[in-house]
C-alpha positions in Angstrom: 43.8 -20.3 205.2 41.2 -20.4 202.4 40.0 -24.0 202.9 38.9 -23.6 206.6 37.1 -20.4 205.8 35.2 -22.1 203.0 34.3 -24.9 205.3 33.0 -22.5 207.9 30.9 -20.7 205.3 29.5 -24.0 204.0 28.7 -25.1 207.6 26.9 -21.8 208.3 24.8 -22.1 205.2 24.0 -25.8 206.0 22.9 -24.9 209.5 20.6 -22.2 208.1 18.9 -24.6 205.7 20.4 -23.2 202.5 23.5 -24.0 200.5 25.7 -21.9 198.3 24.2 -23.3 195.1 20.7 -22.6 196.2 21.2 -18.8 196.8 22.6 -17.6 193.5 23.0 -13.9 194.6 24.8 -13.7 198.0 24.6 -9.9 198.0 20.8 -10.0 198.0 19.1 -10.2 201.4 15.7 -11.4 200.2 14.1 -13.3 197.3 10.8 -14.1 195.8 10.0 -17.6 194.4 7.3 -17.5 191.8 5.8 -20.0 189.4 5.0 -19.0 185.8 1.7 -19.8 184.1 3.6 -20.5 180.9 7.4 -20.5 180.9 7.8 -20.1 177.2 5.9 -16.8 177.2 6.7 -13.4 178.9 5.5 -13.1 182.5 4.7 -10.2 184.7 4.6 -9.4 188.4 3.4 -6.1 190.0 5.9 -5.5 192.8 4.1 -2.3 193.9 1.2 -4.3 195.3 3.4 -6.4 197.5 4.8 -5.2 200.8 8.5 -5.9 200.7 11.2 -5.5 203.4 13.4 -3.6 200.9 12.5 -1.3 198.0 12.0 -3.1 194.7 14.6 -1.1 192.8 17.7 -3.3 192.4 17.0 -7.0 191.6 18.1 -10.0 189.6 16.0 -12.8 188.1 17.1 -16.4 187.8 15.5 -19.6 186.3 17.1 -23.0 186.6 20.3 -21.4 188.0 20.7 -19.1 185.0 20.0 -15.3 184.8 16.9 -14.3 183.0 16.2 -11.0 181.3 13.7 -8.6 182.8 12.5 -5.0 182.7 11.4 -3.1 185.8 9.1 -0.2 185.2 8.7 3.0 187.3 5.3 1.9 188.5 6.7 -1.4 190.0 5.6 -3.7 187.1 8.2 -6.4 186.5 8.2 -8.0 183.0 10.2 -11.3 182.9 11.7 -12.8 179.8 10.6 -16.3 178.8 12.6 -19.2 180.1 11.5 -22.3 178.3 11.0 -25.3 180.6 11.7 -23.3 183.8 9.4 -24.5 186.7 9.9 -21.4 188.7 11.6 -18.0 188.8 13.6 -16.6 191.6 13.7 -12.8 192.0 16.4 -11.5 194.3 15.7 -8.2 196.0 18.0 -5.5 197.3 21.0 -6.5 195.2 24.1 -4.4 195.7 25.4 -2.6 193.7 22.3 -1.3 192.1 21.3 -3.2 189.0 20.0 -1.7 185.7 16.2 -1.7 185.5 16.2 -2.8 181.8 17.8 -6.1 181.2 15.3 -7.5 178.6 18.0 -8.1 176.1 16.2 -10.0 173.2 14.5 -7.4 170.9 12.8 -10.2 169.0 10.4 -11.0 171.8 8.1 -8.0 172.6 8.1 -6.8 176.2 4.7 -6.7 177.9 3.2 -3.2 178.6 3.6 -1.8 182.1 -0.1 -1.5 182.9 -2.7 -4.2 183.4 -5.3 -2.7 181.0 -4.4 -0.4 178.1 -6.4 1.6 175.6 -5.3 3.0 172.3 -7.3 6.0 171.0 -7.6 6.9 167.4 -9.3 10.3 166.8 -11.5 11.3 163.9 -15.0 10.6 162.7 -16.5 9.6 159.3 -15.3 6.1 159.7 -17.2 2.9 158.6 -19.6 1.6 161.2 -22.4 -0.1 159.3 -22.9 -2.2 156.2 -24.5 0.7 154.1 -21.7 3.0 155.1 -19.2 0.3 154.0 -20.9 -0.1 150.6 -21.1 3.6 150.1 -17.5 4.2 151.1 -16.1 1.5 148.8 -18.3 2.4 145.9 -17.2 6.0 146.1 -13.6 4.9 146.2 -14.0 2.8 143.1 -15.8 5.6 141.3 -13.0 8.0 142.1 -10.3 5.6 140.9 -12.1 4.8 137.6 -13.3 8.3 136.8 -10.5 9.1 134.3 -10.8 5.7 132.7 -14.5 6.2 131.9 -14.0 9.7 130.4 -10.9 8.6 128.4 -12.5 5.5 127.0 -15.5 7.3 125.7 -13.5 10.1 124.1 -10.9 7.7 122.6 -13.6 5.5 121.1 -15.4 8.5 119.6 -12.1 9.8 118.2 -11.2 6.5 116.5 -14.7 6.2 115.0 -14.5 9.7 113.6 -11.0 9.2 112.2 -12.1 6.0 110.5 -15.2 7.7 109.0 -13.4 10.8 107.8 -10.2 8.9 106.9 -8.3 11.6 108.9 -7.1 12.2 112.4 -9.2 14.4 114.6 -7.7 17.4 116.4 -5.9 16.5 119.6 -7.8 16.3 122.8 -6.8 19.4 124.8 -6.4 17.6 128.2 -4.0 15.1 126.6 -2.4 17.1 123.8 1.0 16.9 125.3 0.9 13.1 125.6 -0.3 12.8 122.0 2.4 15.1 120.6 4.9 12.9 122.4 3.4 9.8 120.8 3.6 11.4 117.3 7.2 12.2 117.9 7.9 8.6 118.9 6.1 7.4 115.7 8.2 9.7 113.6 11.3 8.0 114.9 10.0 4.6 113.7 9.9 5.6 110.0 11.8 3.0 108.0 13.7 5.5 105.8 17.1 6.5 106.8 17.0 9.7 104.8 16.4 12.7 107.1 14.5 14.5 104.3 12.2 11.6 103.7 11.5 11.2 107.4 10.7 14.9 107.6 8.3 14.6 104.7 6.5 11.6 106.1 6.3 13.2 109.5 4.7 16.3 108.0 2.4 14.1 106.1 1.3 12.5 109.3 0.6 15.8 110.9 -1.1 17.5 108.0 -2.8 14.5 106.5 -1.3 15.6 103.1 -0.9 13.6 99.9 -0.3 9.9 100.5 -0.3 6.9 98.2 -3.1 4.4 98.0 -1.0 1.9 99.8 -0.5 4.4 102.7 -4.1 5.2 102.9 -5.0 1.5 103.1 -2.5 0.9 105.8 -3.8 3.8 107.8 -7.4 2.5 107.5 -6.3 -1.0 108.6 -4.4 0.6 111.5 -7.4 2.7 112.6 -9.7 -0.4 112.4 -7.3 -2.4 114.5 -7.0 0.5 117.0 -10.8 0.7 117.3 -11.0 -3.1 117.8 -8.4 -3.0 120.5 -10.1 0.0 122.1 -13.4 -1.8 122.2 -11.8 -4.9 123.7 -10.1 -2.7 126.3 -13.4 -1.1 127.2 -15.1 -4.5 127.6 -12.3 -5.8 129.8 -12.2 -2.7 132.0 -15.9 -2.7 132.4 -15.8 -6.3 133.4 -13.1 -5.6 136.0 -15.1 -2.6 137.3 -18.2 -4.8 137.6 -16.2 -7.4 139.5 -14.9 -4.7 141.9 -18.5 -3.6 142.6 -19.6 -7.2 143.0 -16.7 -7.8 145.5 -17.9 -4.9 147.6 -21.3 -6.6 148.0 -19.5 -9.8 148.9 -17.3 -8.1 151.5 -20.1 -5.9 152.9 -21.4 -8.1 155.7 -18.0 -8.3 157.4 -16.6 -5.1 156.0 -17.2 -2.7 158.9 -15.6 -5.2 161.3 -12.5 -5.8 159.2 -12.1 -2.0 158.8 -12.3 -1.6 162.5 -9.8 -4.3 163.1 -7.4 -2.5 160.7 -6.9 0.5 163.1 -4.0 -1.4 164.7 -1.8 -0.4 161.7 -2.6 3.3 161.9 0.3 5.6 162.9 -1.6 8.4 164.6 -2.6 7.1 168.0 -2.7 8.0 171.7 -2.1 5.5 174.4 -3.9 5.7 177.7 -4.0 3.7 181.0 -7.5 2.2 181.3 -9.1 1.4 184.6 -12.3 -0.1 183.3 -13.6 -1.5 180.0 -16.0 1.4 179.3 -16.4 4.5 177.1 -19.1 6.3 178.9 -16.6 9.0 179.6 -13.8 9.4 177.0 -10.3 10.6 178.0 -9.8 14.4 178.3 -8.8 16.5 175.4 -9.8 14.0 172.8 -12.0 14.2 169.7 -15.7 13.7 169.9 -15.8 10.9 167.4 -13.2 8.2 167.5 -12.1 4.6 167.3 -10.4 2.8 170.3 -8.9 -0.5 171.2 -8.7 -2.1 174.7 -6.2 -4.9 175.2 -4.8 -6.9 178.1 -4.6 -10.4 179.5 -8.0 -11.4 181.0 -7.6 -13.5 184.2 -10.1 -16.3 184.7 -10.1 -17.7 188.2 -11.8 -21.0 187.5 -12.8 -23.2 184.6 -16.4 -22.8 183.5 -18.8 -21.0 181.3 -18.8 -17.2 181.6 -21.4 -14.8 180.4 -20.6 -11.4 179.1 -22.9 -8.4 178.8 -22.0 -5.7 176.3 -23.9 -2.4 176.5 -23.2 -0.3 173.4 -24.8 2.1 170.9 -22.0 2.0 168.3 -19.8 -0.5 166.5 -18.1 -2.8 169.0 -16.2 -6.1 168.8 -15.1 -8.3 171.6 -12.3 -10.7 170.9 -10.8 -13.5 173.1 -7.7 -15.4 172.1 -7.9 -13.9 168.6 -11.5 -14.9 168.0 -14.5 -12.5 167.9 -17.0 -13.7 170.5 -19.3 -10.7 170.8 -20.4 -7.8 168.5 -22.7 -4.9 168.2 -23.4 -2.7 165.1 -24.3 0.9 165.2 -23.1 4.5 164.7 -23.8 6.1 168.1 -27.0 7.9 167.1 -29.3 5.2 168.5 -30.1 4.2 172.1 -27.7 1.7 173.7 -28.6 -1.9 173.4 -27.5 -4.9 175.5 -25.9 -7.9 173.9 -25.2 -11.0 175.9 -22.9 -13.9 174.9 -21.4 -16.9 176.7 -18.0 -18.5 176.4 -16.4 -21.5 178.0 -13.0 -20.4 179.4 -10.2 -22.3 181.2 -8.5 -21.1 184.3 -5.6 -18.7 183.5 -4.8 -15.9 181.1 -6.7 -15.1 177.9 -5.8 -12.6 175.2 -8.5 -9.9 175.3 -9.3 -7.2 172.8 -12.2 -4.8 172.5 -12.6 -2.5 169.5 -15.1 0.4 169.6 -15.9 3.1 167.0 -18.2 6.1 167.4 -19.3 8.2 164.4 -22.2 10.3 165.7 -24.1 11.1 168.9 -22.7 10.3 172.4 -20.8 7.1 173.0 -22.1 4.6 175.5 -20.1 1.3 175.9 -19.3 -0.9 178.8 -18.5 -4.6 179.2 -19.5 -6.7 182.2 -19.0 -10.4 183.1 -20.3 -13.0 185.5 -19.9 -16.7 186.2 -23.2 -18.4 186.6 -26.7 -17.1 186.1 -27.3 -16.5 189.8 -24.4 -14.0 190.1 -24.8 -10.3 189.1 -22.9 -8.8 186.3 -19.7 -7.0 187.3 -18.0 -4.3 185.2 -14.6 -5.5 183.9 -11.9 -3.4 185.5 -8.1 -3.4 185.5 -8.2 -5.8 188.5 -9.4 -8.5 186.1 -6.3 -8.1 183.8 -2.6 -8.5 183.8 0.0 -7.1 181.4 1.2 -10.6 180.6 0.8 -14.1 182.1 1.2 -13.5 185.8 3.8 -15.0 188.1 2.3 -16.8 191.2 4.3 -16.1 194.3 5.0 -19.3 196.3 7.5 -17.9 198.9 9.1 -14.8 200.2 12.2 -15.5 202.3 15.4 -14.0 203.5 18.9 -15.3 203.2 18.6 -17.3 206.4 15.6 -19.2 205.1 13.0 -17.4 207.2 9.6 -17.5 205.5 7.8 -14.1 205.4 4.1 -13.4 204.8 3.1 -12.2 201.4 0.9 -9.1 202.0 -0.8 -7.8 198.9 -1.9 -4.2 198.6 -4.7 -3.3 196.2 -6.6 -0.1 195.4 -9.1 0.7 192.6 -10.5 4.0 193.9 -8.8 7.2 195.0 -10.8 9.6 197.3 -10.6 13.3 196.7 -11.1 15.3 199.9 -9.9 18.7 198.5 -8.3 20.4 195.6 -4.8 19.0 196.5 -5.6 16.3 199.0 -6.4 12.7 198.0 -6.4 9.4 199.7 -6.0 5.8 198.4 -8.8 3.5 199.4 -6.5 0.5 200.0 -7.3 -3.1 200.8 -4.8 -5.7 202.2 -4.8 -9.4 202.0 -2.2 -11.8 203.6 -1.1 -15.0 202.1 1.3 -17.6 203.4 2.4 -17.6 207.0 0.2 -15.4 209.2 1.1 -16.5 212.6 2.8 -13.6 214.5 1.8 -11.0 212.0 0.5 -7.8 213.6 0.0 -4.2 212.4 0.3 -0.7 213.9 -1.7 2.3 212.9 -0.5 5.9 213.5 1.8 5.0 216.4 -0.8 2.8 218.2 0.1 -0.5 219.9 0.4 -3.6 217.8 -2.8 -5.4 217.1 -3.5 -8.8 215.6 -4.1 -9.3 212.0 -7.7 -10.3 212.6 -8.5 -6.7 213.7 -7.2 -5.2 210.4 -10.0 -3.1 208.7 -11.2 -4.2 205.3 -10.3 -0.9 203.7 -8.0 1.9 204.9 -7.7 5.4 203.5 -4.0 6.1 203.0 -2.4 9.4 202.1 -0.7 9.5 198.7 2.1 11.6 200.0 4.2 11.4 203.2 4.0 8.9 205.9 1.0 6.5 205.8 1.2 5.6 209.5 0.5 1.9 208.7 3.1 -0.9 209.1 3.0 -4.7 209.5 5.3 -6.5 211.9 6.4 -10.2 211.7 7.1 -11.5 215.2 7.8 -15.1 214.5 11.4 -14.8 215.3 13.3 -11.5 215.2 10.8 -8.7 214.7 10.7 -7.6 211.1 8.8 -4.5 210.0 7.1 -4.2 206.6 6.2 -0.5 206.2 3.4 0.7 203.9 4.8 3.4 201.7 2.7 6.2 200.2 2.1 6.1 196.4 0.2 8.2 193.9 -1.0 6.2 190.9 -3.6 8.6 189.8 -3.6 7.3 186.2 -4.3 3.7 187.3 -7.1 4.4 189.8 -10.6 5.9 189.5 -11.0 9.2 191.2 -14.2 9.6 193.3 -15.2 12.2 195.8 -15.5 11.2 199.5 -19.3 11.5 199.4 -20.5 9.9 202.7 -22.5 12.3 204.8 -25.0 12.6 207.6 -28.6 13.9 207.4 -30.2 14.6 210.8 -34.0 14.4 211.2 -34.5 15.9 214.6 -37.4 17.5 216.6 -37.3 21.2 216.7 -38.3 21.4 220.3 -38.4 18.9 223.2 -40.4 19.0 226.4 -38.4 18.0 229.5 -41.0 15.3 230.4 -41.4 13.5 227.0 -39.5 11.1 224.8 -39.2 11.8 221.1 -37.5 9.8 218.3 -35.2 11.3 215.7 -33.1 9.8 212.9 -29.5 10.0 211.7 -29.5 9.1 208.0 -26.2 8.0 206.5 -26.0 8.7 202.8 -23.3 7.2 200.5 -22.4 7.9 196.9 -19.3 5.8 196.9 -19.2 3.1 194.1 -17.5 0.7 196.5 -18.7 -1.1 199.6 -16.9 -0.1 202.7 -17.2 -0.3 206.5 -17.6 2.9 208.5 -17.8 3.7 212.2 -20.7 5.7 213.5 -20.2 7.3 216.9 -22.4 9.4 219.1 -20.6 10.9 222.1 -21.4 13.6 224.6 -19.0 16.5 225.0 -20.4 17.0 228.5 -19.4 14.8 231.4 -22.7 13.2 232.2 -25.1 13.0 229.2 -28.8 12.8 230.0 -30.8 13.4 226.8 -29.1 11.0 224.4 -27.3 7.8 225.0 -23.7 7.4 223.8 -22.9 4.7 221.2 -20.3 3.5 218.8 -20.9 0.9 216.1 -19.4 -0.3 212.8 -21.8 -0.3 209.8 -21.4 -1.9 206.4 -22.4 0.3 203.5 -23.0 -1.3 200.1 -21.7 0.1 196.9 -23.8 2.6 195.0 -24.1 2.2 191.2 -21.5 4.4 189.5 -22.8 7.8 188.6 -20.7 7.8 185.5 -22.9 5.0 184.1 -26.2 5.6 185.9 -26.7 9.3 186.5 -30.1 8.7 188.1 -29.2 6.1 190.6 -30.4 6.9 194.1 -28.0 7.4 197.0 -27.7 4.6 199.4 -28.9 5.4 202.8 -29.0 3.8 206.2 -31.2 5.2 209.0 -30.3 5.0 212.7 -32.8 5.8 215.4 -32.0 8.5 218.0 -34.1 8.6 221.1 -34.3 11.9 223.0 -35.4 11.5 226.6 -36.5 14.8 228.0 -35.3 15.8 231.4 -34.9 19.3 233.1 -31.6 20.9 232.2 -29.8 23.8 233.8 -27.1 24.1 231.1 -26.7 23.3 227.5 -25.7 19.7 226.4 -23.8 19.1 223.2 -23.5 15.8 221.4 -21.2 15.0 218.5 -22.0 12.5 215.7 -19.2 11.4 213.4 -18.8 9.1 210.4 -15.3 7.8 209.9 -13.1 5.0 208.6 -9.4 4.3 209.3 -7.6 7.3 207.9 -10.6 9.5 207.0 -13.4 11.3 208.8 -16.3 11.7 206.3 -18.7 13.9 208.3 -19.2 15.3 211.8 -22.3 17.0 213.2 -23.1 18.5 216.6 -26.4 18.7 218.3 -27.0 21.3 221.0 -29.9 20.8 223.4 -30.6 24.3 224.8 -33.1 25.4 227.5 -35.5 28.0 226.1 -34.4 30.6 228.6 -30.7 30.5 227.5 -29.2 33.3 225.5 -28.4 32.0 222.1 -28.0 33.2 218.5 -30.1 31.2 216.2 -30.6 30.9 212.4 -33.5 29.3 210.7 -32.7 26.8 207.9 -34.7 24.2 206.0 -33.1 21.5 208.2 -34.0 23.3 211.4 -32.6 25.8 213.9 -28.8 26.4 213.7 -26.8 28.1 216.4 -23.9 30.5 215.8 -21.4 27.7 215.5 -23.3 25.9 212.8 -24.7 23.2 215.1 -28.2 21.9 215.2 -30.1 23.4 218.1 -33.0 21.7 219.9 -35.0 23.9 222.2 -35.8 22.2 225.5 -39.2 23.4 226.8 -40.9 23.2 230.1 -44.6 22.9 230.4 -45.6 25.0 233.5 -47.4 23.4 236.4 -50.3 25.0 238.2 -48.1 26.3 241.1 -45.8 28.0 238.6 -48.7 29.6 236.8 -50.1 31.0 240.1 -46.7 32.4 241.1 -46.3 34.2 237.8 -49.9 35.4 237.9 -49.5 36.9 241.3 -46.4 38.8 240.2 -48.2 40.0 237.1 -51.2 41.3 239.1 -49.0 43.2 241.6 -47.0 44.7 238.7 -50.2 45.8 237.0 -51.3 47.6 240.1 -48.0 49.2 240.8 -46.7 50.0 237.3 -48.3 51.1 234.1 -47.7 49.5 230.8 -45.1 51.8 229.4 -43.4 49.8 226.6 -44.7 47.0 224.5 -42.6 44.4 222.6 -44.4 43.3 219.4 -43.2 40.3 217.4 -44.8 39.9 214.0 -44.6 40.5 210.3 -44.4 44.0 209.0 -46.4 44.8 205.9 -47.0 48.0 204.0 -44.3 50.5 202.9 -42.9 53.7 204.3 -45.1 55.7 206.6 -48.0 53.5 205.8 -46.2 50.4 207.2 -47.9 48.5 210.0 -45.0 49.0 212.4 -44.9 52.8 211.9 -48.7 53.2 212.2 -48.7 51.0 215.4 -45.9 53.1 216.9 -47.9 56.3 216.2 -51.1 54.9 217.8 -49.2 53.6 220.9 -47.3 56.9 221.2 -50.6 58.7 221.3 -51.6 56.7 224.3 -48.3 57.2 226.1 -46.6 53.9 225.3 -43.5 53.0 223.5 -43.1 50.3 220.8 -40.3 47.8 220.5 -41.1 46.0 217.2 -39.3 42.9 216.1 -40.1 42.2 212.4 -40.3 38.6 211.5 -38.8 37.6 208.1 -41.1 36.6 205.3 -40.1 33.0 204.9 -41.9 29.8 203.7 -41.7 28.7 207.3 -42.4 31.9 209.2 -42.4 30.5 212.8 -38.7 29.2 212.8 -37.7 32.5 211.2 -39.6 34.4 213.9 -37.8 32.5 216.6 -34.4 33.1 215.1 -35.1 36.9 214.6 -36.6 37.5 218.0 -34.5 35.2 220.3 -31.7 37.7 221.2 -34.1 40.7 221.1 -36.4 39.1 223.7 -33.6 38.5 226.2 -32.3 42.1 225.8 -35.7 43.8 225.8 -36.8 46.1 228.7 -40.5 46.1 227.7 -43.1 45.4 230.3 -45.5 43.6 228.1 -45.3 41.6 224.8 -47.5 40.8 221.9 -46.9 37.8 219.7 -48.7 38.6 216.5 -48.9 35.5 214.2 -49.3 35.7 210.5 -52.6 34.7 208.9 -53.3 31.0 208.2 -52.3 31.3 204.5 -48.7 31.8 205.6 -48.8 29.0 208.2 -50.3 26.5 205.8 -46.9 24.7 205.3 -46.5 24.0 209.1 -48.3 21.1 210.8 -50.6 22.3 213.6 -48.7 20.3 216.3 -45.4 21.8 215.2 -46.9 25.3 215.0 -48.1 25.0 218.6 -44.6 23.9 219.8 -43.0 26.9 218.1 -45.6 29.3 219.6 -45.2 27.7 223.1 -41.4 28.1 222.8 -41.8 31.8 222.0 -44.2 32.2 225.0 -41.8 30.5 227.3 -38.9 32.7 226.0 -41.0 35.8 226.6 -41.9 34.8 230.2 -38.3 34.0 230.9 -37.6 37.8 230.6 -38.1 39.2 234.2 -39.2 42.6 232.7 -42.1 41.2 230.8 -45.1 40.8 233.1 -47.8 40.3 230.5 -47.9 38.2 227.2 -50.6 38.5 224.7 -51.3 36.2 221.8 -53.0 37.3 218.5 -53.2 36.2 214.9 -54.2 38.1 211.8 -57.3 36.5 210.4 -57.2 35.3 206.8 -59.5 36.2 203.9 -63.0 34.9 203.6 -61.8 31.7 201.9 -59.8 30.7 205.0 -62.5 31.3 207.6 -62.2 27.7 209.0 -58.5 27.9 209.2 -58.7 31.2 211.0 -61.1 29.8 213.5 -58.9 26.8 214.2 -55.9 29.1 214.8 -57.8 31.3 217.2 -58.9 28.2 219.1 -55.3 27.0 219.3 -54.2 30.4 220.7 -56.9 30.3 223.4 -55.8 26.9 224.4 -52.1 27.9 224.7 -53.2 31.0 226.6 -54.9 28.8 229.2 -51.9 26.5 229.4 -49.4 29.3 229.9 -51.7 31.8 231.7 -51.4 34.5 229.1 -53.9 36.7 227.2 -55.4 35.9 223.8 -56.9 38.5 221.4 -59.4 37.4 218.8 -59.0 39.9 215.9 -61.6 38.3 213.7 -64.7 40.3 214.8 -63.2 43.8 214.5 -61.4 43.0 211.3 -64.1 40.9 209.6 -65.7 43.7 207.5 -62.3 45.2 206.8 -60.8 42.0 205.4 -63.8 41.5 203.0 -62.7 44.6 201.0 -60.4 43.9 198.0 -58.6 47.2 198.8 -57.2 45.6 202.0 -54.9 43.3 200.0 -53.9 45.8 197.4 -50.3 46.9 197.4 -50.0 50.6 198.2 -49.2 52.7 195.2 -50.4 50.1 192.7 -53.8 49.6 191.1 -53.7 46.0 190.0 -51.1 44.4 192.2 -52.2 42.4 195.3 -50.4 40.7 198.1 -51.2 38.0 200.7 -50.8 40.7 203.5 -53.4 43.3 204.4 -51.0 46.0 203.3 -53.8 48.3 202.1 -55.3 48.5 205.6 -52.2 48.6 207.7 -53.2 51.9 209.4 -56.6 50.7 210.3 -55.4 47.4 211.6 -52.8 49.2 213.7 -55.4 51.5 215.2 -57.7 48.7 216.1 -54.9 46.6 217.6 -53.6 49.5 219.8 -57.1 50.1 221.2 -57.5 46.4 222.1 -54.1 46.4 223.8 -55.1 49.4 225.8 
């Protein structure tokens, strides 16, 4: 029964294009075939950046039909043991039962790190950065080590000379008395006599310098002479050694700081970090201000040729490729950053990269860029340019039946922060191999061809991403895109793409005006965004709906260039005025797949509509935070006559009983302009409804926002629009000023209770006589256009405004204002008489 079953299995494998010997792990449904760059060196493959049909958790690696050691990290980085002479590796995925992640085995061959680019941080300042610092540091070390020798040699020489001169030993040196007593004890043991009494006598004679024979005295003298001779020889030899050490310092000085910096590798105290870029403009958090660091990884060169590097640094920096120093900069950090360029011919493939950097003072500034060819711009070296070890090149991804699957790579260098806890991965996908029949779905939408895939997609770091790829060349196979959060291996940036609207404040229903929608970007990466303008109403009339895809270039990174201007793109908006009976609302949005950057609404409102408005530097804002554009209507002659007839009939039938006054209030307390005007009008039998205008740099928009709801609710029979003096209107262009005034006039005339509208303006001081005349002329012109009254306050107030007391703040002797607060009562009296 066994032989037929084996034949059937062999026949099935033959029909599917595979044989039993070719698929070494029958329990694995998929495998990756990859070619090593160098088989006798460790290799690496990042499985987290490849879309796989099964999770990359349990796998086996074979080379030449034999298993190979490997180590699979938590971040998806696979390190493969060297297999000398192997043309390719085969990685089997989804092996059951689950396999251990660490099968490296041989401890003699170091395993590559899990990350592409790594940085080792060594804290502490006071290190050697320059040649003078190296010389000073080494000389101080030599001086410290030879300090005792210099003191001892001088004292010992003096002691021997005095002993020879006096023919007697000097007292013991206090710092070394103990050692000398021990020497005397050793000398006493060397006395030739075996008699204890004789030894004691001779020992006492040595200590006391007592009676001795002539022979003993001669021997002592010869001994002291020999000791002095030996001492002088020792001093000469030690001085020569010391001079050689100082001379060696001068010889080692030119390369001393670099050798000292390279020696940090042997230090024990260190902190390892994942590096995303070769830069130290911003150091890691919670690290010392002064430091030494080392970047290392395998630099990937795409093509053979000459490459140029640009090093920006203000401290000691060394760049090494394949164990050789190719670029350097000397400094301590207290000087401005300098640019150093150097070229190097490199072959295609991996190159061992190291960068050493040391900062002793100031603020560190270091970054390294590279380019190929003089016509290309320099590009900052990032983790995308590195690999943990020599990379494996994928040649095929297939299943057990021999079906070829596309190799879809996923890459992200930036992570967008949209809130305190929310972040999105700015992902990019590239497809290699078989692309026919490959489609994608996005958030449950219908399958779309691969050609419609956006260049970059914002994917959530948690939960379902909503993106999946489907292979339809055969039985449908789905490759889902799982969420991941690799915050240490990406650069966090805010999602700073926003809209600025440059819109007209008002629009006549018979004119066409142009506005602008400015798109501003602070992202350091180029992306494609979609700009859409749609109408919330059914039939838009003022603006034309549109939707377009725009390409925004990358802005220089603010971490390296804090003064770089935001990138902007301006789109024209054409407003075609037409009569409206109701409000029209338009929505402008900026979005990319997975993220909406900004959304603004524009409301075009007829002047007569009831609306709550707020004045901002950008323009008028409604109660919901939308930009409001007031749609005005210039009255025809027939409309003016109809309104004039009603006004004349009302003047004959009804008296002017209540006046609505819109203007700035100046003065304080009972001497304020509004209070004095109310008293004067009350004396003539009329009431006052005063709407104070806020004192703002742009008073007319603030006047519109403050008076808009009050005008609609007022029951006054007449209205006075009292404009501020020309000094307060100096920041508003005359054409825009007239539009604001005409909008207020039209709003006042829209109230059926108001039968008469009067325009007036406070004249300015003597220095603004020409501006006051121009404003009075503009009011007369607007009064003719809208059939209203215009009061010229210049003649009755001319003498009053010449007095300095007029602009003096009430209750103060030396404090003045730009309002005629000192004459508020007189101005109110004159104005009430003119209104009567």
